[in-house]
KOLSELUM-306768 format. One record per residue (C-alpha): residue in one letter; x, y, z. Coordinates in steps of 0.2 Angstrom, whole numbers, padded with zeros to 4 digits, always signed. Layout:
REM KOLSELUM-306768
AXYZ...
***
This chain:
REM KOLSELUM-306768
X-0108+0200-0023X-0120+0194-0037X-0138+0193-0030X-0141+0178-0040X-0128+0167-0031X-0133+0153-0020X-0129+0156-0002X-0115+0143-0002X-0106+0152-0015X-0104+0168-0005X-0094+0158+0009X-0082+0149-0003X-0064+0153-0003X-0058+0144-0019X-0042+0135-0022X-0029+0145-0031X-0019+0135-0043X-0001+0139-0048X+0002+0152-0061X+0000+0145-0079X+0008+0160-0088X+0005+0165-0106X+0023+0170-0109X+0035+0159-0119X+0052+0153-0113X+0049+0154-0095X+0057+0141-0084X+0041+0134-0075X+0045+0127-0058X+0029+0132-0049X+0016+0119-0053X+0024+0102-0050X+0022+0096-0068X+0034+0082-0074X+0048+0090-0085X+0049+0075-0096X+0036+0070-0110X+0023+0057-0108X+0026+0039-0114X+0027+0038-0133X+0015+0023-0132X+0002+0034-0123X+0003+0047-0137X+0001+0034-0150X-0013+0025-0141X-0023+0042-0140X-0020+0045-0159X-0028+0028-0163X-0043+0033-0153X-0046+0048-0165X-0060+0044-0177X-0078+0040-0179X-0078+0032-0161X-0078+0049-0153X-0096+0052-0157X-0100+0038-0145X-0099+0040-0126X-0084+0032-0117X-0086+0017-0105X-0093+0024-0089X-0084+0012-0079X-0067+0014-0088X-0066-0005-0087X-0049-0006-0097X-0041+0007-0086X-0047+0000-0069X-0040-0017-0075X-0023-0010-0079X-0022-0001-0063X-0027-0016-0053X-0014-0027-0062X+0000-0014-0058X-0005-0013-0040X-0009-0031-0036X-0027-0028-0032X-0044-0033-0039X-0053-0021-0052X-0067-0019-0040X-0055-0011-0028X-0051+0003-0041X-0060+0020-0044X-0055+0032-0058X-0060+0050-0060X-0056+0066-0069X-0039+0070-0060X-0036+0065-0042X-0044+0082-0037X-0061+0075-0043X-0057+0059-0034X-0053+0068-0018X-0069+0079-0020X-0080+0063-0021X-0071+0055-0006X-0074+0071+0004X-0092+0071+0000X-0095+0052+0001X-0084+0047+0015X-0079+0062+0026X-0095+0072+0029X-0100+0066+0047X-0105+0074+0063X-0087+0072+0070X-0074+0084+0063X-0063+0079+0049X-0044+0080+0053X-0029+0084+0042X-0012+0093+0044X-0011+0111+0046X+0002+0112+0032X-0003+0102+0018X-0012+0102+0001X-0023+0118+0001X-0038+0110-0008X-0043+0100+0008X-0051+0115+0017X-0059+0121+0000X-0068+0104-0001X-0074+0106+0017X-0081+0123+0013X-0089+0117-0003X-0098+0102+0005X-0101+0110+0023X-0089+0098+0032X-0082+0102+0049X-0064+0100+0051X-0049+0103+0063X-0031+0104+0058X-0017+0095+0067X-0001+0104+0068X+0015+0096+0060X+0030+0096+0071X+0043+0110+0070X+0052+0101+0056X+0036+0098+0047X+0036+0079+0050X+0019+0071+0055X+0016+0063+0071X+0003+0049+0071X-0001+0050+0089X-0006+0069+0087X-0022+0062+0078X-0028+0052+0093X-0046+0053+0098X-0062+0051+0088X-0065+0060+0072X-0076+0060+0056X-0061+0055+0045X-0042+0058+0042X-0034+0065+0027X-0015+0065+0024X-0004+0068+0009X+0010+0056+0008X+0023+0062+0003X+0016+0078+0009X+0013+0094-0001X+0020+0107-0001X+0034+0100+0011X+0039+0084+0002X+0041+0075+0018X+0035+0056+0018X+0028+0045+0032X+0034+0027+0032X+0021+0014+0028X+0022+0007+0046X+0017+0023+0053X+0002+0025+0041X-0003+0008+0046X-0003+0013+0064X-0014+0028+0060X-0026+0017+0050X-0027+0004+0064X-0030+0017+0078X-0045+0024+0069X-0056+0009+0063X-0072+0020+0066X-0067+0032+0051X-0060+0032+0034X-0041+0037+0033X-0038+0044+0015X-0019+0044+0010X-0016+0056-0005X-0001+0048-0014X+0000+0061-0028X+0019+0060-0027X+0023+0043-0020X+0032+0037-0035X+0047+0049-0032X+0052+0041-0016X+0037+0037-0005X+0031+0021+0002X+0014+0017-0005X+0000+0011+0007X-0009+0001-0006X-0002-0015+0001X-0012-0011+0017X-0029-0010+0008X-0033-0028+0009X-0032-0028+0028X-0040-0012+0032X-0058-0008+0026X-0056+0010+0032X-0041+0014+0021X-0043+0023+0004X-0027+0028-0006X-0028+0041-0020X-0015+0043-0034X-0013+0053-0050X-0006+0051-0068X-0002+0069-0068X+0015+0068-0059X+0025+0052-0062X+0017+0048-0079X+0018+0066-0086X-0001+0067-0090X-0006+0082-0081X-0015+0088-0096X-0025+0072-0098X-0033+0073-0080X-0033+0055-0074X-0034+0051-0055X-0038+0035-0046X-0042+0028-0029X-0039+0011-0022X-0049+0004-0007X-0060-0011-0002X-0076-0012-0013X-0087-0004+0001X-0077+0012-0001X-0076+0011-0020X-0095+0009-0020X-0097+0026-0011X-0087+0035-0024X-0096+0027-0038X-0113+0032-0031X-0106+0050-0029X-0099+0050-0047X-0115+0043-0055X-0125+0057-0046X-0113+0070-0054X-0105+0064-0070X-0106+0046-0076X-0093+0049-0089X-0078+0057-0081X-0065+0050-0092X-0066+0052-0111X-0060+0039-0124X-0043+0047-0126X-0039+0048-0108X-0043+0030-0105X-0033+0024-0120X-0018+0035-0115X-0018+0030-0097X-0019+0012-0100X-0004+0013-0112X+0005+0024-0099X+0003+0010-0086X+0009-0003-0098X+0025+0007-0103X+0035+0003-0087X+0052+0006-0095X+0047+0024-0098X+0040+0027-0081X+0055+0020-0072X+0067+0030-0083X+0059+0047-0081X+0055+0045-0062X+0073+0040-0059X+0079+0056-0069X+0068+0067-0058X+0075+0059-0042X+0093+0061-0047X+0089+0079-0052X+0081+0082-0035X+0096+0076-0025X+0108+0087-0035X+0097+0102-0033X+0095+0099-0014X+0114+0100-0013X+0116+0115-0024X+0103+0125-0014X+0111+0120+0002X+0127+0127-0005X+0118+0144-0008X+0113+0145+0010X+0096+0137+0009X+0089+0125+0022X+0080+0111+0012X+0068+0099+0019X+0071+0080+0015X+0059+0077+0000X+0052+0061-0006X+0042+0070-0019X+0046+0080-0035X+0046+0096-0025X+0059+0105-0014X+0053+0115+0001X+0067+0127+0005X+0070+0143+0015X+0086+0155+0014X+0095+0158+0030X+0094+0177+0027X+0083+0182+0012X+0065+0185+0011X+0055+0171+0002X+0043+0183-0007X+0057+0194-0013X+0067+0179-0019X+0051+0173-0029X+0049+0190-0037X+0067+0192-0041X+0067+0175-0049X+0051+0179-0060X+0060+0194-0066X+0073+0182-0073X+0060+0171-0081X+0060+0158-0067X+0044+0153-0059X+0043+0145-0041X+0029+0145-0029X+0027+0155-0013X+0013+0153+0000X+0010+0168+0011X+0003+0158+0025X+0008+0155+0044X+0023+0144+0047X+0028+0143+0028X+0029+0161+0022X+0048+0160+0022X+0048+0145+0011X+0049+0142-0008X+0041+0127-0016X+0052+0122-0031X+0047+0109-0044X+0061+0098-0049X+0064+0101-0067X+0077+0094-0080X+0095+0096-0075X+0096+0111-0087X+0081+0120-0079X+0088+0116-0061X+0105+0124-0067X+0096+0139-0073X+0087+0141-0056X+0103+0140-0047X+0112+0152-0058X+0098+0164-0056X+0098+0162-0037X+0117+0164-0037X+0115+0181-0046X+0101+0187-0035X+0110+0183-0019X+0126+0191-0025X+0117+0207-0030X+0108+0208-0013X+0125+0205-0004X+0134+0219-0014
***
């Protein structure tokens, strides 16, 4: 360890992102990116921003974008916060709303950045075990706590919780903030944003990386009552007052306005997901029901790590997590129909070879 490190750095276990390979012509189903391009309107809006204006700082409040998000979600602009990807938004929420004497709670199988934030900010936490089928039981979160975080739909499982169940969770914990991470909600989940008006302890985060194909732009958001949004603003302005640049603001506004492109591409992903689930089942996989753009599947007789390695040899990337409860599952991003077909063909070849 470097002797110049601060003490906290020595204790950190950083998040490990999915592989971003430098090799061309790989079928990349490991990082949950949208297989379809962004809205042409978003691309054109960003082109128009190129010029002398880039010498000036962007709007620190991202006012145009907050208004566009507010209009799309039926809330007031003061109920919207934006940041450099939903990861930054989540980080600000952990520091500004989740660091209390009582322990924070989140599921044992979920987005692996949550414990990383806790380590970074010194937040005590406890995990709540999902059921055997990886569904979430609201009643298992009973009792006092410093906050609750759930991904809905969950990652990496893709399973979703009904809005009525989220409301039960929020109503049962008026003493703390319940943060609902909705990164994948547009692919079949039921958003909790309509509950925000009634519950001052509910914060909902979303991203433009998934359903609007803007992972490279880094735009995330949160929706909650103004008291929660103020906490996020105070953290932001103590860290980086300009998290979104001029191109990101322009592109994100245009992406929200292009509803037709959004609806068409997300419908294509959902259709491909359902087809892929059936094909994987036909190859002997057990596939969890997914409301996200990911599949979580295990084969009845083949080791997941070996399957992942064999797929990589065939230039197909999927994600494997060598962790308790899920070490025999593969997390598969839903690609285009052609990419899904290539995955299925590769798996069929691997399974036939292993059986011979």
